[in-house]
C-alpha positions in Angstrom: 72.7 59.6 107.7 69.0 60.0 107.1 67.7 61.0 103.8 66.7 64.8 103.3 63.1 63.8 103.4 63.4 61.9 106.6 65.4 64.7 108.2 62.8 67.3 107.1 60.0 65.1 108.4 61.7 64.8 111.8 62.1 68.6 111.9 58.6 69.3 110.9 57.3 66.9 113.5 59.0 69.1 116.4 62.4 67.4 116.3 65.3 68.6 118.6 66.3 72.2 117.6 68.9 74.5 118.9 69.2 78.3 118.5 72.5 80.1 118.3 72.4 84.0 117.8 75.4 86.3 117.7 74.2 89.2 119.5 77.3 91.2 118.3 76.4 90.9 114.7 75.2 94.0 112.8 71.4 93.4 113.6 71.7 90.5 116.1 71.6 92.6 119.3 68.8 94.8 118.0 66.7 92.0 116.5 67.3 89.3 119.2 64.0 89.7 120.9 62.0 90.0 117.7 63.7 86.9 116.4 62.7 84.9 119.5 59.1 86.1 119.3 58.8 85.4 115.5 60.3 81.9 116.0 57.7 81.2 118.8 54.9 82.4 116.6 56.0 80.1 113.8 55.9 77.2 116.2 59.6 76.6 116.4 60.6 75.4 119.9 64.3 75.0 121.0 65.8 72.6 123.5 68.5 75.2 124.1 69.1 78.8 123.1 72.7 80.2 123.0 73.0 83.9 122.8 76.6 84.7 121.7 78.3 87.8 123.2 81.9 86.6 122.6 82.4 85.4 119.1 85.7 84.1 119.9 84.1 81.3 121.9 82.1 80.1 119.0 84.2 77.0 118.4 83.7 75.6 122.0 80.0 76.6 121.8 79.3 74.4 118.9 80.9 71.5 120.8 78.0 72.1 123.3 75.5 72.4 120.6 76.4 69.1 118.9 76.3 67.3 122.3 72.6 68.0 122.3 72.2 65.8 119.2 69.8 68.2 117.4 68.1 67.7 114.2 68.2 71.4 113.4 70.6 74.2 114.3 69.3 77.7 113.6 72.1 80.3 113.5 71.4 84.1 113.6 74.3 86.3 112.7 76.5 87.4 109.9 78.8 85.3 107.5 81.5 84.8 110.1 79.0 83.2 112.5 77.4 81.1 109.8 80.8 80.0 108.5 81.7 78.7 112.0 78.5 76.7 112.0 79.1 75.2 108.6 82.6 73.9 109.8 80.9 72.0 112.5 77.8 70.8 110.7 79.2 69.6 107.4 79.1 65.8 106.9 76.6 65.6 109.8 73.0 64.4 110.1 71.8 67.9 111.0 70.1 70.8 109.1 71.5 74.3 109.4 68.9 77.1 109.4 70.0 80.7 108.8 68.6 83.9 110.1 70.7 86.5 108.1 71.7 89.2 110.8 75.1 90.3 109.4 76.3 93.1 107.0 76.7 91.3 103.7 74.9 87.9 104.3 76.7 86.3 101.4 75.9 82.8 102.2 72.2 83.5 102.9 72.0 85.3 99.5 73.6 82.3 97.9 70.8 79.9 99.5 68.3 82.3 98.1 66.9 83.1 101.6 64.7 86.0 102.4 66.9 88.7 104.0 64.1 90.0 106.1 63.7 88.4 109.4 60.0 87.3 109.1 60.7 85.9 105.7 63.7 83.9 107.1 61.7 82.6 109.9 58.8 81.5 107.7 61.4 79.5 105.6 62.4 77.6 108.7 58.8 76.4 109.3 59.2 73.2 107.1 55.9 71.8 108.2 54.1 74.8 106.9 53.2 74.7 103.1 54.6 78.1 102.8 57.8 77.1 104.7 61.2 75.7 103.2 62.8 72.3 102.8 65.9 70.5 103.6 68.4 70.6 100.8 72.1 69.6 100.5 74.8 72.0 99.3 78.5 71.9 98.6 81.2 73.4 101.0 84.8 73.9 100.4 87.9 72.6 102.0 91.0 74.7 102.6 94.5 73.8 103.7 97.4 76.1 104.2 100.9 75.1 104.1 102.2 78.6 104.8 103.2 80.2 108.2 101.5 78.4 111.1 101.3 81.6 113.1 98.4 82.6 110.8 96.4 79.5 111.4 93.0 79.5 112.9 91.9 78.9 116.5 94.3 76.3 118.2 96.7 76.5 115.1 94.5 74.7 112.8 95.4 75.0 109.1 92.5 73.1 107.6 89.1 74.3 107.4 85.7 73.8 105.9 84.3 77.0 104.4 80.9 78.1 103.1 81.3 80.9 100.7 84.7 82.4 99.8 88.6 82.2 99.9 90.2 85.6 99.3 93.8 86.7 98.7 94.9 90.4 98.4 93.4 93.7 99.3 90.1 92.3 100.8 92.1 90.7 103.4 93.5 93.9 104.4 90.1 95.6 104.2 88.5 92.9 106.5 91.2 93.5 109.2 90.8 97.3 109.0 87.2 98.1 108.5 86.0 100.0 111.6 83.3 98.1 113.4 81.5 101.4 114.2 81.4 102.3 110.5 79.9 98.8 109.6 77.2 99.4 112.1 76.3 102.9 110.8 76.6 102.4 107.0 76.6 98.6 106.5 78.1 97.2 103.3 79.5 100.6 102.0 82.0 100.5 104.9 84.2 97.9 103.1 84.2 100.0 99.8 85.3 103.1 101.9 88.0 101.1 103.6 89.2 99.7 100.3 89.5 103.2 98.8 91.6 104.2 101.8 93.9 101.2 101.5 94.2 100.8 97.8 96.9 103.5 97.2 99.4 101.6 99.3 98.6 98.1 98.4 101.0 96.1 96.3 100.1 93.8 93.5 101.2 90.2 93.6 101.7 87.3 91.2 99.6 84.2 91.8 100.3 80.8 90.2 97.0 78.8 90.0 97.3 75.1 89.3 94.3 73.2 88.0 94.5 69.6 86.6 98.3 69.8 86.4 98.1 73.1 84.3 99.6 76.3 85.9 98.4 79.8 85.0 100.3 82.9 86.3 98.5 86.1 86.9 99.3 89.4 88.6 96.5 91.2 90.4 95.5 92.9 93.7 92.7 90.5 94.4 92.2 86.8 93.8 89.0 84.9 95.0 87.9 81.3 95.0 84.1 81.0 95.5 81.9 78.1 96.5 78.9 80.4 96.9 77.3 82.7 94.5 77.8 86.1 96.2 80.8 88.3 97.1 80.4 91.5 99.0 76.6 91.0 98.8 76.7 91.0 95.0 76.1 88.0 92.7 79.4 86.9 91.0 77.6 85.2 88.0 74.0 84.5 87.1 74.8 80.7 87.1 76.9 80.5 90.2 75.5 78.4 93.0 76.5 76.7 96.2 75.1 73.6 94.8 76.7 73.2 91.4 79.9 71.0 92.2 82.2 74.0 91.3 84.6 76.3 92.7 84.9 79.6 90.9 88.5 81.1 90.7 88.6 84.8 89.5 90.7 87.8 89.9 89.6 91.4 90.0 91.8 93.5 87.7 95.4 93.1 87.1 98.6 94.7 88.6 97.3 98.3 87.9 95.4 99.6 90.9 92.8 101.5 88.7 92.1 98.3 87.0 91.0 96.7 90.4 88.6 99.6 90.9 87.1 99.3 87.5 86.9 95.4 87.7 85.1 95.7 91.1 82.6 98.1 89.5 82.0 95.6 86.6 81.5 92.9 89.1 78.9 94.9 91.0 77.1 96.0 87.8 77.3 92.8 85.5 77.4 90.0 88.0 73.8 89.0 87.7 74.1 88.7 83.8 77.7 87.1 83.2 78.2 83.4 83.2 80.9 81.2 84.8 81.6 80.0 81.3 83.4 83.3 80.5 87.1 83.6 80.4 87.1 85.7 83.6 86.5 82.5 85.6 88.3 79.2 86.1 86.0 76.5 87.4 87.2 73.3 89.1 86.7 71.1 92.1 90.5 71.3 93.2 92.9 74.2 92.9 96.3 74.9 94.3 97.5 78.5 94.7 101.0 79.9 95.3 102.0 83.6 95.4 105.4 85.3 94.8 105.4 86.3 98.5 103.4 84.5 101.3 100.2 86.2 101.6 97.5 86.0 104.2 94.3 84.1 103.2 90.9 85.2 104.3 88.4 82.2 104.8 84.8 83.3 105.0 85.9 86.5 106.8 88.7 85.1 109.0 92.5 84.9 108.4 93.3 81.2 108.3 96.8 80.9 107.0 99.2 82.0 104.4 99.8 81.0 100.8 100.5 78.4 99.3 97.2 76.8 99.8 95.2 73.8 98.5 91.4 74.2 98.0 89.1 71.3 97.2 85.2 71.0 96.7 83.2 68.8 98.9 79.8 68.1 97.2 76.5 68.0 99.0 78.2 67.9 102.3 76.0 70.3 104.2 72.2 70.1 105.0 70.3 73.4 104.9 66.9 74.9 105.1 66.2 76.7 101.9 63.1 78.1 100.1 61.0 75.5 98.2 62.0 77.3 95.0 65.7 76.5 95.6 67.0 74.2 92.9 68.5 71.3 94.8 70.8 69.1 92.8 
């Protein structure tokens, strides 16, 4: 593995770069041509470009990407596309560059990237004084010992994730939010779908084990975050994908109205609250069981059922971030 400085120098000197754009993401199809133009104008050349029209084929596509032995892989798309890239690029001598073209862009927000396309492209130009830098950030590792029928592609039940593990209502929302509504209204599509599903959603009991101590909670929603954002909102002012911590937190208790009020507080107070507060449990390893097997959402995809084991893998992913990003 090269050092971050060596990898950054290789990229800045015109190293091998590959571009992957999900043209089915919220903005990918509309901005594909603009993205190619801006990348060329920024002096970024690619040995191969992969426009993705079938997201289900991303896994095999990344095998082709890695066969090209790139120094940089630029991925344009939403959190699902970026998450697939993270799973393939973690622990490799390759940097990930992100063009945020999705609906919520949680991982891009956690990396403090500009959400406008020209700004994101400028960040990728590491040879430019106004460009970004190579940093290394944490990822999460997830393993499900639940029902194998809910595993990922090929039946896999272990995954690297970038941003978030979710159990509860959000899993139902992700599977039922209309794509047409997402294209029209963006992030509010998730809130509208949650309001429709909440009256029928049943609370569950979760047993959370950290360092041999088990806590039992009732809730409609439980999250384990590596990143700093959920549903496009900051979860805490000091949350970061580079802090060697997983943040475990629930939204509300068994009462449905408490979920609604807790979600509102999450949106309104996230930028000011701290991971030191009682609402959060922070750890590098957590095990979660539920009173009935529940599906688990891993960065936007159902990847198994509870019980699950989740671990942190520190500084496992090389990424291009703004110069202002605090790299630890």
